LOKEDREN-646719 format. One record per residue: z, x, y of N, C-alpha, C in turn. Coordinates in pm, whole numbers, plus 50000, padded with zeros to 5 digits. Example, Ala and Ser with C-alpha at 12.3 -4.5 7.8 and 13.67 -1.06 7.14 Angstrom:
507805131949431507805123049550507805132049670/507085128549775507145136749894507875129050003/
This chain:
482621539282040483151558782063483471560782204/484011567482254484281568682398484261588682402/482911590682503483081603082522483851606282631/484651618682565485161624482723484331641282697/484581643882851484111663882882485111661082999/485491676682888486381682082976485811696383044/485981693783187485351707883259486111717783249/486051725783183486471739583198486921746383025/486751757583052487531763882921488261772582919/488831773083032490211784182986491211780882949/492401788782957493541776482897493701761482873/493831758783024493751740983005492901731782938/491771737582996490751730882900490871733782747/490741740682738490441745382569492181734582515/493091732982573494371728582486494471715082457/493481709782606493401692982641492091693682565/491311702882524490061693882409490391697482257/491441706482269491831708782134492891698082106/493861691882166495281686382171494221671582153/493181665782278492321655782213491951653882045/491321669282006490971662081892491621664181775/493371667981776494251665081717494291650681689/494461645581768494891632381803494161620481791/492581626981722491561621081668490371617981770/490361620781875489311616781942488051621781884/487351616881889485841619781766484131625381871/484611623482008483201624482092483961632482210/484191649482197484991654082286484011665882315/483831666682445482811677282491483381690782560/483471704882565484461708982665483141717282721/482811716882883481691718082933482151733883056/481481739183048481691753283147480621755583216/480191754683340479231757183405478731776683397/479951785083323479701797383305479671798683201/480531814283163480481817483038482101810282982/482211808182841483701805582793484721816882847/485891805582922486861812882919486981822183047/485441826883108485411834883160486401833083356/487031822883330487491820683505488831830283519/490011821383578490781824283619491521833283486/491441824683347492291827583237492211844483241/490731847683197490401862383221490951868983237/491521866483415491841875983454493221874983477/494311867083384495441866683422496311872283352/497561876183447498611884683416499101879583240/499001871283228499771866283057501271866683064/502141864983113503471860683143504041850383139/504811846083026505251831082996506371832183012/507151822283088508471820183095508961807583117/509921805883099510671791983099511531789983184/511981801983294512961802983379512181795283527/512221784383532511451780083649512681768283723/512591766183860513351756883922513711745583927/512651740183842512501720583854512961718283709/513241710083643513641704283537511911697483474/510711698083544510011693183506509311705683444/509191713583523508611729983460509121733583389/510711733683404511221743683239510651737983112/510691722383141510431714883027508961719782929/508071719183055506521722382984506521737982902/507031747883002507251760782989507951759482858/508951751982798510171756282650508811748282561/508311734482605507191731382485506101742382477/505911747882590504681756182554504831766982469/506071774682495506671785182404506341783082277/507151771282233507141766182112505891766182038/504751765682132502961766482066502991780382046/503071786582105502541801182136503321808782016/504461805982040505081813881889504611807681751/504061800281766503701795681623502241803281596/501261803681718500081810581720500511826481639/501501834281713502001843481636501731859681747/502281867881730502471881581828501151885881819/499641878881727498611885081783498191882581909/498671869081927498461862782057499491863182189/501061861782110502081860582201503051867682133/503901878082210505071886982208506511880682268/507161876582233508671873682283509071882382317/508931892482419509661902182481510401901382562/510561887682637511711881782747510991888982869/511941878082941511221884883133512911884983189/512811894983279514331901083282514071898183444/514631891583528514771889483674516101898883753/515491901283821516601911783874516821908484037/517971904984065518891902984182519181915984273/518791917884409519541922484475519881923684620/520081911584608521181905684714522091894084667/523201889284709523991878684631523351867184666/522441863984781521611851784765520691849384636/519911860784638519281862884521519671860684376/520911865284382521481863684281521781848784223/522521840084341523581826384376521841819684319/520831823984363519521813584292519261816484213/519481825284074519351830983948520441823183872/521711825383899522491813583870522141801083885/521821794483975521531781183980520061774983891/519371782583900518651784383781518861783383655/519871795283632520021793483493521091782283425/521721778483492522211762783477521901759083428/520651751183502519361740883491518711744083389/518561758883365517651760383231518251759583086/519571762883111520551760383016520981745982956/521371736583051520821723383036520161720282916/518881723383007517811718282883517501728082773/518511734782730517721740182609517511754582622/516921756482710516261774482696517401783382763/517681794182652518701803382616518641814282723/518701816882856518861819782984520241827182989/520041839682982521901843983008521581858183134/522871861983155523071868783250523311882683148/523031892583216522671905983149522931919783227/523311931783163523191943883214522461943083211/521161949483376519931953483377519511964383302/520791976083286520371985783215520121988383079/519911973083044519351970882918518141976782873/517311978382959515901983483019515921999783004/515922006682907515992016382903514792024283022/515642033483077514782039083197514632031683322/515102017983333515172010683452515962015683571/515772018883646516752019083793517212007783866/518332006783862519471997183886520461994083965/520532008084012521972011284097521812001384231/520581995784271520551983484343520431969784326/520641967884164520731954084144522311947884135/522361938184158523481932984212523871921484108/522591917483995523161911883883521331904283825/521281901783721520371898583640519991889483552/519101883883484519321872683407518071875283306/518011870283181517131877583078516811862583004/515801858382983515221851082850514531856382748/515271861382641514461867082516512931861882470/513261848282482512181840582407510691837382494/511161844882640510201845482734509231850282665/507961860582727507131870682688505541868982759/505251879582707503561880782711502711879282650/501731873082697500311870782599499161877782666/498421870782584496541876982524495961862782633/495461858082757495381847582779493951843082745/493281851882741491381848782705491531847382541/492511852082483492411851782327492961836482286/493791831782381494561822882315493451814982397/492601810582493492141801682514490991800482379/490291812082391489431816482274489841807682118/490571807882077491581804481984491351791481982/492131786982052492051769382079490351763482111/489991768982148488781765182138487771765282008/487841776081900487931774081818487961767981716/489501761881725490121754281644489591742281719/489611734181824488681726581860487511721981760/486441735081780485431730781722485211729381603/486071740381537486361733081367486751717281382/487381712381448488001695481452486821688881491/485661693781520484131687081581483791683381744/484911690681811484631691081965483261700382002/482571692482055481261701582133481481709382232/481431723282223482301736982328480521740782368/480381736182475479411739682571479341753882672/479051762682744478831769782850477731770382868/477571772383003476211770383145475691758183098/477491750283125476851733683117477591728583234/477261723583334477901714583440478461703783377/479711700283405480351691283348480151677583398/479601676883529479011664783614477851657283507/476721670183506475121662083442475231656983300/476631657583231476961653483086476971639983054/476591634082982476901616583021478051615582958/479131607983032480271606282958481061588882986/482071587282963483151580782953484431582483037/485361594182998486121601983048485741611883102/485921614683249485911632683260487131634983237/487451647183223489151656183274488531668183340/488891669383419488781677183512489971687983562/489671704383457490431713683425489921721483486/489421725883604488631738283659489411746783741/490601749083722491111758883817490871756283947/490631770284051490551767384166489051759184202/487901757884095486811750384146487191738184130/488561729584123488581717984070488301708984188/488781709384299488651704184437486671699884437/485991710684434484491711884408483721698184322/484501700884169484431687384104484171677884145/486131673684194486831661884215485551654584306/485271661384416484701659684596482961652384510/482651658084356481141652484332481411639784244/483081636284237483101620884098483801615684239/484181619584359484981605684420486291611884403/486941619184438488421624184416488921634484503/489651626484539490061642284626491471650284581/490961660684574491991665884499492561684684598/493851681684623494071691984725494661707584672/493581711984662493601725784560492771731784687/493181745984686492381756484724492741767084678/491921778284651491941792284605492711802184666/493411811384585494411819184649493681831384543/493891844384664493111858084530494231864584513/494791869284445495651876984400494891888184323/495771904484302495011909984254496261916684144/495991920984055496371934283979496281942583958/497111953883907496661971083894497361971283742/496401978683665496981987183544496582002183609/497832005083543498142018783553497612028583457/497612042383466497352051483370497872050583187/497712060283120498702057883010500082065483034/500912058282987502062063582983502992066782895/503412074282856504132078682715505232075082715/505762069782600506872065782538507312050782592/506422041282636506612027782679507522020982603/508442016882634509092005882462508631999182447/508331995382299507411984682265507571972482268/509351966982319510021958982328509991955782520/509521964282561509641963582722509581947982783/510461940282853509931928682897509681929083000/508791918883088508521912883209509751917283304/509461926183411510671928883499510131921183617/510851913683651510211904383820511841909783905/511461915484032512161917084135512721904684225/513411897584200513501881484240513541884884435/513421891184513513741891284643511721896884702/511341905184648510151910684696508791900484577/509151898084476508051891584387507371904184299/507981912384342507281925184242507621924984104/506671929083989506791924983837505711933483833/506191937183673505311943383587505721943583462/504441940983346505001939183223504011952383140/503881950783041503501965282893502661960982857/501481965982868500021961182794499121976682742/499411975682599499111986082565499931998682565/499792007382626500192020482661500422023582812/499862010382932499852012083020500621996483091/500562000683167502421988383239500311982483348/500671971183357500091959683452501361958583588/500651955883682501611953183833500831947383922/502221935183968501041927584001502541923884145/502101914884248502671915084402501911902784501/503131896584534501611885784623501601897584736/500201895584852499501898784912500301896385042/500281912985172501351905485285500721896485361/499841890085345499311877785397497961873185312/498591858685287498021851685202496121852085151/495841855685093494321855485075493201841185032/492791832985108492851817285091491441817285035/490791827484929489411825084955488751827584778/487561827384786487031824084666486611836184577/486511849284691486251861684683487701872484596/486931875384526487981880084379488121895784457/488191900784534488281915384593489571926084587/489901933484496491011941884514490971949684647/492191949484703492691954984863493151967484839/492461980484788492681995284753494031996484850/493901994084978495061996185057496481994084993/496801985284961497981983084873498381990584738/497411998484678498022007784602498652015184600/498772022584714499852031484751501672025184748/501482011484800502822005084806503262002584679/502291994784569503051991084467503302003884354/502682014184356502502024684292504302029884343/504742030384515506012037284519506732026884447/506532012484474507802006084400507702008484204/506852006884173506972012984061508142022683998/507702032384100508142048984064509202043384087/509982035984202511362035184264511742028384139/511362016984095512312005284004512222012383865/511202019983809511202024583696511102038183691/511512047283707510992061083719510582069483601/510302060383491509302068883363507782068783430/507552055383488505892059283558505662066183709/506712074483693506442084283843505212091283819/504602091383903503202100283874502062093083818/502402084483773500932070683703500132070183798/498772071083765498102063983864497072049883835/496742044883936495982029783902494162036083810/493962034683728492852036983618491972021983663/493062008883672491891996883659492661986783762/491791978483797492361967883921491331958883875/491721946383953491321932283944491631922584024/491091912684029491501902584130491021886584035/491751878084095491741865784039491851854684118/492161843084082492531828884166493341822684134/494051817584196495181806184182494881798984215/494921784784145494791774084214496041763084323/495571768784411496681759384471496951747584518/498241740284491498511729984588499891729684691/500071721384800500771721384889501651724984786/502501718584682504171718284648503991729484570/502831736184503502891748384382503271739684280/502861726384247503091723184138501631715484094/501291714383952500421708583968499731695983968/498971691683902497781674983923497901675583786/498261667383712498371663583617498141646383516/497221643683514497301630283476495811621483552/495911609483527494841601183590494851602083710/493621607383789493441603883943492111596283956/491831588183939490161576983921490111572583837/488811561283875488671556783726488061562883601/487971565483502487581574483418487781588683438/488881588783472488821603383571490341612583567/490181620583483491611623083476491721636183542/492911645983584493031661383611494081669383554/493801678783530495061686483505494281706383531/495051707483705494771717683791495811719183866/495241729583964496191732984054497741735784024/497561747383917499131751883893499661760683891/498891769984053499671777984143500071789884063/498591796883968499611806683897500171804783782/500461791683709501141789383602500861781583523/499291780283504498551773483404498631778683251/498441786983246498181796883115499561791283054/500991794683127502051794383073502631781583014/501771771883042502111757483083500491751483019/500071757982926498841752882892498851743982768/500201747982669499821742682508500321727282515/501451724882654502321715782665501501702482742/500931707082865500001699482923498991693882829/497721704382760496971698082667497271687182616/498741688082565499181675182458499701665782544/500461668782608500751653982726499971648282782/498431656182815497611649282903496611643682826/496201644182670495641637082576496291627282508/497861625682501498141617782469498181603182568/498231606182679497961600082793496941589282806/495801604282754494251596982784493991586982669/494281591382519493801585582405495111573382407/496571573182468497471563182352497991554782561/497651561082652498081557982766499541556882782/500211564182783501001571482768502011579982661/502541594082780502511610082731504191606982677/504411612982597505601622382541506391630082625/506051639782756506101644982852506131634882954/507191638983099507191633583174506061637683283/505131631783286504071635883393503971630483544/505201618483485505221614983688505571625583815/506091640383791506461646183849504991654383932/503461652383860502561661283897501461650283962/501801633383981500821625684002500541629784134/498961626384143498181633084216498931624484371/499701613784385499591599184462501081607884526/501491619684468502941623784545502631628284680/501091632084682501241637984833500431628584935/500771615084863500351609484994502251602985075/502911610384977504141609285047505111623385077/504101630685133504271642085185505631648985079/505161655184966505511663284883506241674884934/507471679484859508251689384898507731698584828/508011712384872507621725584826508951731884707/509131721184586510311725784529510501737784409/508851743384363509221755684326509611769484378/510971775184387510811785984501511001802784467/509701799384292509531812784309508501812484205/507411818084300505741812284289505471830084257/504921835284169504961846984132503611851384202/
């Protein structure tokens, strides 16, 4: 018997453990040094999209959405992702990506941005949408996968440092804390934490039930519906490379102004709740997935895309660990790529 310890109980770790058990692994431990699913997954925006710039990431997202759809609307709702371009260059980028996405079987289409009632579109030169994209409840999904994993015999432990558990194989899936664990086991993972914040509005009457995630291509400003409120996000003017999860209140007026401009029905809203979380960033904004040392595998560095890719990543890495190869191409995510100056291929990091 081989004991596999998965370090991290967020969406990635939960998915890896669940798929290991599905494939027949009979001694799997999920270990989290904190509470279960309490890290970055608990603070995620919850968007799930297939509209990426590279084929490898499109495939991961496509396969993940198939899995999330089966989980059902309690966990994932396919309300779509609407990208708005306000410049010709922005529109050209959307069209270039749409061509790739369509070739890979993702039904992204050009749409009239006024398809969303109440949206201000006077400055929009073009828009694309994929209606099979959507929004999810990340911690609920992670907890459901942990529940299913436990039913299959996985030993799920909280307040349990993974490095202290006897093991034959270690899977590092600790998000922004992965580099710390990597150093303990002698693996250099080029990951650093980036603080990102989210703002939730006061209740708004009449929000469309099927309001898609709305994204401005040029600014990166985006928002989604959560109940009777909107959750708003955008990159900070200056990146905050830190483990501190502190909200910068000085940015709130700008975000409310942007929201009222793009979606006038939200004019007059206030921010009633705000929080910050961490992206686990790599130099090229692509994850590290696969074998990284003797008996050590990694699934980290997702640069803000971990939750939405977690179902496919969990299955693919479980296959590699147990069978020696994966049904999905994990080559683009090999740690070794950084030895050769990996480029920055994903042009839209939200």
